[in-house]
TORPAMAR-136733 format. One record per residue (C-alpha): residue number from 1; residue in three letters; chain; y, x, z. Coordinates in steps of 0.2 Angstrom, whole numbers. Example, Ala and Ser with C-alpha at 12.3 -4.5 7.8 and 13.67 -1.06 7.14 Angstrom:
2
nr	rest	kette	Y	X	Z
1	ala	A	-22	62	39 .
2	ser	A	-5	68	36 .
END
This chain:
245
nr	rest	kette	Y	X	Z
1	unk	A	89	-91	-62 .
2	unk	A	90	-94	-82 .
3	unk	A	95	-88	-96 .
4	unk	A	107	-91	-110 .
5	unk	A	95	-105	-124 .
6	unk	A	97	-100	-136 .
7	unk	A	106	-114	-146 .
8	unk	A	122	-115	-132 .
9	unk	A	138	-118	-136 .
10	unk	A	156	-111	-129 .
11	unk	A	171	-122	-132 .
12	unk	A	189	-113	-132 .
13	unk	A	201	-124	-133 .
14	unk	A	218	-122	-140 .
15	unk	A	211	-106	-152 .
16	unk	A	219	-105	-168 .
17	unk	A	229	-90	-162 .
18	unk	A	234	-77	-145 .
19	unk	A	223	-76	-129 .
20	unk	A	211	-93	-137 .
21	unk	A	208	-82	-152 .
22	unk	A	203	-67	-144 .
23	unk	A	193	-76	-134 .
24	unk	A	181	-85	-144 .
25	unk	A	179	-67	-158 .
26	unk	A	175	-62	-138 .
27	unk	A	163	-74	-134 .
28	unk	A	154	-73	-152 .
29	unk	A	152	-56	-151 .
30	unk	A	142	-61	-133 .
31	unk	A	131	-73	-142 .
32	unk	A	137	-89	-141 .
33	unk	A	140	-101	-155 .
34	unk	A	158	-103	-155 .
35	unk	A	168	-120	-159 .
36	unk	A	184	-115	-160 .
37	unk	A	198	-131	-156 .
38	unk	A	213	-134	-162 .
39	unk	A	227	-145	-164 .
40	unk	A	239	-143	-178 .
41	unk	A	235	-125	-182 .
42	unk	A	219	-127	-194 .
43	unk	A	224	-110	-203 .
44	unk	A	225	-101	-189 .
45	unk	A	205	-110	-183 .
46	unk	A	197	-107	-200 .
47	unk	A	206	-87	-198 .
48	unk	A	198	-88	-182 .
49	unk	A	182	-96	-189 .
50	unk	A	180	-84	-205 .
51	unk	A	185	-66	-193 .
52	unk	A	169	-70	-179 .
53	unk	A	158	-77	-198 .
54	unk	A	166	-55	-205 .
55	unk	A	158	-50	-189 .
56	unk	A	141	-58	-191 .
57	unk	A	144	-73	-177 .
58	unk	A	143	-92	-178 .
59	unk	A	159	-101	-176 .
60	unk	A	165	-119	-182 .
61	unk	A	182	-126	-180 .
62	unk	A	185	-142	-170 .
63	unk	A	202	-154	-173 .
64	unk	A	206	-163	-160 .
65	unk	A	223	-163	-148 .
66	unk	A	214	-161	-129 .
67	unk	A	229	-170	-121 .
68	unk	A	228	-188	-129 .
69	unk	A	207	-188	-134 .
70	unk	A	189	-193	-128 .
71	unk	A	182	-180	-120 .
72	unk	A	166	-187	-123 .
73	unk	A	170	-188	-144 .
74	unk	A	171	-170	-145 .
75	unk	A	161	-163	-136 .
76	unk	A	146	-174	-145 .
77	unk	A	154	-167	-158 .
78	unk	A	152	-151	-158 .
79	unk	A	132	-153	-153 .
80	unk	A	131	-163	-167 .
81	unk	A	137	-147	-177 .
82	unk	A	134	-131	-169 .
83	unk	A	122	-134	-151 .
84	unk	A	125	-140	-133 .
85	unk	A	141	-136	-125 .
86	unk	A	134	-124	-112 .
87	unk	A	152	-115	-111 .
88	unk	A	169	-120	-109 .
89	unk	A	184	-111	-108 .
90	unk	A	199	-123	-107 .
91	unk	A	214	-116	-112 .
92	unk	A	225	-128	-121 .
93	unk	A	241	-126	-115 .
94	unk	A	262	-129	-118 .
95	unk	A	277	-125	-110 .
96	unk	A	292	-134	-104 .
97	unk	A	303	-125	-95 .
98	unk	A	318	-130	-85 .
99	unk	A	326	-130	-68 .
100	unk	A	319	-143	-56 .
101	unk	A	334	-155	-55 .
102	unk	A	336	-156	-73 .
103	unk	A	313	-157	-80 .
104	unk	A	313	-175	-87 .
105	unk	A	298	-184	-83 .
106	unk	A	292	-181	-100 .
107	unk	A	293	-164	-101 .
108	unk	A	283	-166	-82 .
109	unk	A	271	-176	-91 .
110	unk	A	268	-166	-106 .
111	unk	A	262	-150	-96 .
112	unk	A	253	-160	-85 .
113	unk	A	244	-169	-99 .
114	unk	A	240	-152	-109 .
115	unk	A	238	-139	-99 .
116	unk	A	229	-150	-80 .
117	unk	A	220	-165	-85 .
118	unk	A	210	-159	-100 .
119	unk	A	202	-146	-92 .
120	unk	A	195	-157	-78 .
121	unk	A	192	-171	-88 .
122	unk	A	180	-160	-103 .
123	unk	A	174	-149	-85 .
124	unk	A	166	-166	-79 .
125	unk	A	160	-170	-95 .
126	unk	A	150	-154	-103 .
127	unk	A	144	-151	-82 .
128	unk	A	131	-165	-89 .
129	unk	A	124	-155	-102 .
130	unk	A	124	-140	-93 .
131	unk	A	117	-146	-76 .
132	unk	A	102	-152	-87 .
133	unk	A	101	-134	-93 .
134	unk	A	104	-125	-77 .
135	unk	A	116	-114	-84 .
136	unk	A	133	-114	-87 .
137	unk	A	151	-107	-89 .
138	unk	A	165	-118	-84 .
139	unk	A	183	-104	-87 .
140	unk	A	199	-112	-87 .
141	unk	A	214	-100	-90 .
142	unk	A	227	-102	-76 .
143	unk	A	243	-91	-73 .
144	unk	A	250	-74	-61 .
145	unk	A	264	-92	-60 .
146	unk	A	251	-103	-52 .
147	unk	A	251	-95	-35 .
148	unk	A	268	-86	-37 .
149	unk	A	288	-90	-39 .
150	unk	A	294	-93	-57 .
151	unk	A	309	-101	-58 .
152	unk	A	311	-114	-72 .
153	unk	A	293	-118	-74 .
154	unk	A	289	-132	-60 .
155	unk	A	278	-141	-68 .
156	unk	A	272	-127	-78 .
157	unk	A	267	-120	-59 .
158	unk	A	257	-136	-53 .
159	unk	A	249	-136	-66 .
160	unk	A	240	-118	-65 .
161	unk	A	239	-118	-48 .
162	unk	A	230	-137	-50 .
163	unk	A	218	-127	-61 .
164	unk	A	211	-113	-47 .
165	unk	A	212	-128	-36 .
166	unk	A	205	-136	-46 .
167	unk	A	190	-123	-50 .
168	unk	A	186	-120	-32 .
169	unk	A	182	-135	-27 .
170	unk	A	168	-136	-44 .
171	unk	A	162	-122	-41 .
172	unk	A	158	-130	-26 .
173	unk	A	149	-143	-31 .
174	unk	A	138	-139	-43 .
175	unk	A	134	-121	-39 .
176	unk	A	115	-124	-36 .
177	unk	A	112	-130	-53 .
178	unk	A	118	-113	-61 .
179	unk	A	133	-115	-68 .
180	unk	A	145	-107	-62 .
181	unk	A	166	-109	-62 .
182	unk	A	180	-98	-63 .
183	unk	A	199	-92	-66 .
184	unk	A	205	-81	-74 .
185	unk	A	225	-81	-75 .
186	unk	A	238	-69	-87 .
187	unk	A	252	-62	-80 .
188	unk	A	266	-55	-97 .
189	unk	A	251	-55	-109 .
190	unk	A	259	-53	-129 .
191	unk	A	257	-70	-137 .
192	unk	A	270	-80	-146 .
193	unk	A	272	-93	-129 .
194	unk	A	281	-76	-124 .
195	unk	A	290	-68	-140 .
196	unk	A	308	-76	-133 .
197	unk	A	306	-68	-119 .
198	unk	A	317	-54	-114 .
199	unk	A	301	-42	-111 .
200	unk	A	312	-25	-107 .
201	unk	A	319	-35	-91 .
202	unk	A	302	-44	-88 .
203	unk	A	291	-26	-92 .
204	unk	A	302	-21	-79 .
205	unk	A	295	-31	-63 .
206	unk	A	278	-26	-67 .
207	unk	A	268	-13	-60 .
208	unk	A	261	-7	-76 .
209	unk	A	273	-5	-82 .
210	unk	A	269	-16	-99 .
211	unk	A	264	-32	-109 .
212	unk	A	245	-37	-107 .
213	unk	A	233	-39	-124 .
214	unk	A	225	-57	-127 .
215	unk	A	211	-47	-129 .
216	unk	A	212	-40	-113 .
217	unk	A	212	-59	-107 .
218	unk	A	196	-61	-117 .
219	unk	A	188	-47	-110 .
220	unk	A	189	-53	-91 .
221	unk	A	183	-72	-101 .
222	unk	A	166	-60	-110 .
223	unk	A	163	-55	-91 .
224	unk	A	166	-74	-80 .
225	unk	A	153	-82	-94 .
226	unk	A	139	-69	-100 .
227	unk	A	125	-69	-86 .
228	unk	A	130	-52	-78 .
229	unk	A	141	-64	-70 .
230	unk	A	128	-78	-61 .
231	unk	A	134	-75	-45 .
232	unk	A	151	-72	-47 .
233	unk	A	159	-92	-47 .
234	unk	A	173	-103	-38 .
235	unk	A	184	-85	-41 .
236	unk	A	202	-80	-49 .
237	unk	A	203	-65	-60 .
238	unk	A	220	-59	-61 .
239	unk	A	222	-50	-80 .
240	unk	A	243	-45	-76 .
241	unk	A	247	-30	-75 .
242	unk	A	249	-30	-55 .
243	unk	A	261	-43	-53 .
244	unk	A	251	-52	-41 .
245	unk	A	246	-37	-29 .
END
Protein backbone atom coordinates (compact mmCIF):
# COMPACT_ATOMS: atom_id res chain seq x y z
CA UNK A 1 0.00 0.00 0.00
CA UNK A 2 1.11 3.54 -0.70
CA UNK A 3 -0.14 6.75 0.87
CA UNK A 4 -1.80 9.59 -0.95
CA UNK A 5 0.80 11.82 -2.66
CA UNK A 6 1.04 15.34 -1.29
CA UNK A 7 0.07 17.00 -4.56
CA UNK A 8 -2.94 14.76 -5.17
CA UNK A 9 -5.96 16.55 -6.58
CA UNK A 10 -9.59 15.44 -6.49
CA UNK A 11 -11.87 16.40 -9.36
CA UNK A 12 -15.56 16.68 -8.48
CA UNK A 13 -17.82 17.14 -11.48
CA UNK A 14 -20.99 19.18 -11.07
CA UNK A 15 -19.68 20.73 -7.86
CA UNK A 16 -21.25 24.19 -7.92
CA UNK A 17 -24.09 23.29 -5.54
CA UNK A 18 -25.93 20.52 -3.73
CA UNK A 19 -24.29 17.13 -3.39
CA UNK A 20 -21.29 18.06 -5.53
CA UNK A 21 -20.47 21.15 -3.48
CA UNK A 22 -20.80 19.19 -0.24
CA UNK A 23 -18.45 16.51 -1.61
CA UNK A 24 -15.91 19.13 -2.65
CA UNK A 25 -15.92 20.64 0.83
CA UNK A 26 -15.60 17.23 2.51
CA UNK A 27 -12.65 16.16 0.36
CA UNK A 28 -10.89 19.47 0.93
CA UNK A 29 -11.34 18.98 4.67
CA UNK A 30 -9.62 15.62 4.25
CA UNK A 31 -6.55 17.23 2.69
CA UNK A 32 -7.25 16.96 -1.04
CA UNK A 33 -6.70 19.88 -3.37
CA UNK A 34 -10.09 20.06 -5.08
CA UNK A 35 -10.95 20.89 -8.68
CA UNK A 36 -14.50 22.25 -8.60
CA UNK A 37 -16.04 21.54 -11.99
CA UNK A 38 -19.11 23.42 -13.22
CA UNK A 39 -21.01 23.79 -16.48
CA UNK A 40 -23.05 27.00 -16.08
CA UNK A 41 -23.19 28.06 -12.43
CA UNK A 42 -19.93 30.00 -12.15
CA UNK A 43 -21.19 31.89 -9.11
CA UNK A 44 -21.98 28.66 -7.28
CA UNK A 45 -18.61 27.14 -8.17
CA UNK A 46 -16.79 30.21 -6.92
CA UNK A 47 -18.81 30.08 -3.69
CA UNK A 48 -17.73 26.46 -3.21
CA UNK A 49 -14.09 27.43 -3.75
CA UNK A 50 -14.40 30.35 -1.33
CA UNK A 51 -15.93 28.11 1.35
CA UNK A 52 -13.06 25.63 0.98
CA UNK A 53 -10.41 28.33 1.14
CA UNK A 54 -12.08 29.96 4.15
CA UNK A 55 -11.76 26.63 5.94
CA UNK A 56 -8.06 26.43 5.11
CA UNK A 57 -8.30 24.14 2.08
CA UNK A 58 -7.14 24.41 -1.52
CA UNK A 59 -9.53 24.57 -4.46
CA UNK A 60 -9.97 26.04 -7.90
CA UNK A 61 -12.99 26.23 -10.21
CA UNK A 62 -12.81 24.67 -13.68
CA UNK A 63 -15.44 25.32 -16.32
CA UNK A 64 -16.28 22.38 -18.59
CA UNK A 65 -19.40 20.70 -19.92
CA UNK A 66 -18.43 17.10 -19.25
CA UNK A 67 -21.15 15.84 -21.60
CA UNK A 68 -19.60 17.71 -24.48
CA UNK A 69 -15.92 18.26 -23.73
CA UNK A 70 -12.66 16.41 -24.06
CA UNK A 71 -11.84 14.74 -20.75
CA UNK A 72 -8.11 14.77 -21.52
CA UNK A 73 -8.15 18.56 -21.92
CA UNK A 74 -9.91 19.07 -18.57
CA UNK A 75 -7.58 16.69 -16.73
CA UNK A 76 -4.51 18.36 -18.22
CA UNK A 77 -5.80 21.79 -17.23
CA UNK A 78 -6.37 20.63 -13.66
CA UNK A 79 -2.95 19.00 -13.44
CA UNK A 80 -1.34 22.27 -14.54
CA UNK A 81 -3.41 24.36 -12.15
CA UNK A 82 -3.46 22.15 -9.04
CA UNK A 83 -1.80 18.76 -9.46
CA UNK A 84 -2.41 15.26 -10.85
CA UNK A 85 -5.99 14.02 -10.57
CA UNK A 86 -5.69 11.02 -8.27
CA UNK A 87 -9.22 11.36 -6.93
CA UNK A 88 -12.26 11.51 -9.20
CA UNK A 89 -15.88 11.94 -8.18
CA UNK A 90 -18.26 11.58 -11.11
CA UNK A 91 -21.22 13.53 -9.79
CA UNK A 92 -22.54 15.58 -12.73
CA UNK A 93 -26.08 14.63 -13.61
CA UNK A 94 -29.39 15.72 -15.08
CA UNK A 95 -32.91 14.33 -15.07
CA UNK A 96 -35.38 14.34 -17.97
CA UNK A 97 -38.33 12.41 -16.61
CA UNK A 98 -41.22 10.86 -18.51
CA UNK A 99 -42.96 7.55 -19.07
CA UNK A 100 -41.08 5.35 -21.51
CA UNK A 101 -43.79 5.58 -24.18
CA UNK A 102 -43.51 9.37 -24.09
CA UNK A 103 -39.75 9.77 -23.64
CA UNK A 104 -38.07 11.42 -26.61
CA UNK A 105 -34.76 10.38 -28.12
CA UNK A 106 -33.39 13.75 -27.05
CA UNK A 107 -34.32 13.22 -23.41
CA UNK A 108 -32.85 9.71 -23.43
CA UNK A 109 -29.62 10.85 -25.06
CA UNK A 110 -29.22 13.90 -22.80
CA UNK A 111 -29.36 11.82 -19.62
CA UNK A 112 -27.01 9.11 -20.86
CA UNK A 113 -24.62 11.74 -22.26
CA UNK A 114 -24.41 13.56 -18.91
CA UNK A 115 -24.87 10.89 -16.26
CA UNK A 116 -22.99 7.93 -17.74
CA UNK A 117 -20.68 8.56 -20.70
CA UNK A 118 -18.55 11.34 -19.11
CA UNK A 119 -18.01 9.17 -16.03
CA UNK A 120 -16.47 6.48 -18.20
CA UNK A 121 -14.34 8.87 -20.25
CA UNK A 122 -13.00 10.77 -17.24
CA UNK A 123 -12.32 7.54 -15.36
CA UNK A 124 -10.55 5.99 -18.35
CA UNK A 125 -8.29 9.00 -18.83
CA UNK A 126 -7.63 9.65 -15.12
CA UNK A 127 -6.63 6.03 -14.53
CA UNK A 128 -3.34 6.54 -16.34
CA UNK A 129 -2.05 8.97 -13.70
CA UNK A 130 -3.53 6.91 -10.89
CA UNK A 131 -1.89 3.67 -11.99
CA UNK A 132 1.42 5.44 -12.50
CA UNK A 133 1.22 6.82 -8.95
CA UNK A 134 -0.05 3.46 -7.70
CA UNK A 135 -2.72 5.42 -5.87
CA UNK A 136 -6.17 6.46 -6.96
CA UNK A 137 -9.74 6.85 -5.80
CA UNK A 138 -12.74 6.91 -8.13
CA UNK A 139 -16.23 7.39 -6.70
CA UNK A 140 -19.24 7.36 -8.99
CA UNK A 141 -22.45 8.96 -7.78
CA UNK A 142 -25.14 6.47 -8.74
CA UNK A 143 -28.65 6.34 -7.27
CA UNK A 144 -31.01 4.06 -5.43
CA UNK A 145 -33.02 4.28 -8.67
CA UNK A 146 -30.34 2.23 -10.45
CA UNK A 147 -31.24 -1.18 -8.98
CA UNK A 148 -34.94 -0.51 -8.28
CA UNK A 149 -37.83 0.73 -10.39
CA UNK A 150 -38.92 4.36 -10.33
CA UNK A 151 -41.76 5.08 -12.72
CA UNK A 152 -40.94 7.83 -15.21
CA UNK A 153 -37.18 7.52 -14.99
CA UNK A 154 -36.15 4.77 -17.39
CA UNK A 155 -33.36 6.95 -18.80
CA UNK A 156 -32.08 8.02 -15.38
CA UNK A 157 -32.31 4.47 -13.99
CA UNK A 158 -30.45 3.08 -16.99
CA UNK A 159 -27.64 5.59 -16.56
CA UNK A 160 -27.31 4.98 -12.83
CA UNK A 161 -27.47 1.21 -13.17
CA UNK A 162 -24.81 1.54 -15.85
CA UNK A 163 -22.61 3.44 -13.41
CA UNK A 164 -22.86 0.62 -10.89
CA UNK A 165 -21.96 -2.01 -13.49
CA UNK A 166 -19.10 0.09 -14.78
CA UNK A 167 -17.84 0.62 -11.23
CA UNK A 168 -17.61 -3.11 -10.53
CA UNK A 169 -15.86 -3.92 -13.81
CA UNK A 170 -13.23 -1.18 -13.70
CA UNK A 171 -12.59 -1.89 -10.02
CA UNK A 172 -11.63 -5.46 -10.88
CA UNK A 173 -9.37 -4.26 -13.69
CA UNK A 174 -7.24 -1.88 -11.60
CA UNK A 175 -7.37 -3.31 -8.07
CA UNK A 176 -3.76 -4.52 -8.19
CA UNK A 177 -2.51 -1.03 -9.02
CA UNK A 178 -3.53 0.68 -5.80
CA UNK A 179 -6.65 2.21 -7.36
CA UNK A 180 -10.12 1.74 -5.91
CA UNK A 181 -13.38 2.32 -7.78
CA UNK A 182 -16.63 2.52 -5.84
CA UNK A 183 -20.09 4.00 -6.10
CA UNK A 184 -22.35 5.88 -3.73
CA UNK A 185 -26.09 5.53 -4.34
CA UNK A 186 -28.09 8.32 -2.72
CA UNK A 187 -31.78 8.03 -2.09
CA UNK A 188 -34.12 10.98 -1.60
CA UNK A 189 -31.71 13.83 -0.85
CA UNK A 190 -32.70 17.44 -0.23
CA UNK A 191 -31.38 19.30 -3.31
CA UNK A 192 -32.62 21.61 -6.03
CA UNK A 193 -33.38 18.53 -8.14
CA UNK A 194 -35.88 17.22 -5.55
CA UNK A 195 -37.28 20.57 -4.37
CA UNK A 196 -40.42 20.41 -6.51
CA UNK A 197 -41.34 16.82 -5.66
CA UNK A 198 -44.11 15.76 -3.27
CA UNK A 199 -41.76 15.47 -0.31
CA UNK A 200 -44.33 14.51 2.33
CA UNK A 201 -45.65 11.58 0.31
CA UNK A 202 -42.21 10.31 -0.69
CA UNK A 203 -40.89 10.46 2.87
CA UNK A 204 -43.70 8.13 4.01
CA UNK A 205 -42.09 5.36 1.92
CA UNK A 206 -38.63 5.86 3.45
CA UNK A 207 -37.92 3.81 6.60
CA UNK A 208 -35.97 6.72 8.12
CA UNK A 209 -38.99 8.98 7.47
CA UNK A 210 -36.90 11.91 6.28
CA UNK A 211 -34.85 13.22 3.39
CA UNK A 212 -31.11 12.86 3.44
CA UNK A 213 -28.70 15.78 3.26
CA UNK A 214 -25.90 16.47 0.77
CA UNK A 215 -23.48 16.33 3.68
CA UNK A 216 -24.51 12.76 4.49
CA UNK A 217 -23.73 11.72 0.92
CA UNK A 218 -20.46 13.63 1.08
CA UNK A 219 -19.43 11.76 4.24
CA UNK A 220 -19.75 8.45 2.40
CA UNK A 221 -17.67 9.77 -0.50
CA UNK A 222 -15.06 11.14 1.89
CA UNK A 223 -14.60 7.67 3.41
CA UNK A 224 -14.34 5.91 0.04
CA UNK A 225 -11.79 8.48 -1.13
CA UNK A 226 -9.70 8.14 2.00
CA UNK A 227 -6.63 6.03 2.68
CA UNK A 228 -8.70 4.07 5.20
CA UNK A 229 -10.80 2.67 2.33
CA UNK A 230 -7.87 1.14 0.48
CA UNK A 231 -9.35 -2.38 0.71
CA UNK A 232 -12.84 -1.31 -0.38
CA UNK A 233 -13.37 -1.52 -4.13
CA UNK A 234 -16.14 -2.50 -6.51
CA UNK A 235 -18.73 -1.67 -3.86
CA UNK A 236 -21.86 0.46 -3.86
CA UNK A 237 -22.64 2.29 -0.63
CA UNK A 238 -26.32 3.22 -0.29
CA UNK A 239 -27.14 6.48 1.47
CA UNK A 240 -30.92 6.21 1.31
CA UNK A 241 -32.49 5.98 4.76
CA UNK A 242 -33.34 2.33 4.18
CA UNK A 243 -35.09 2.64 0.79
CA UNK A 244 -33.05 -0.24 -0.65
CA UNK A 245 -33.43 -2.50 2.40
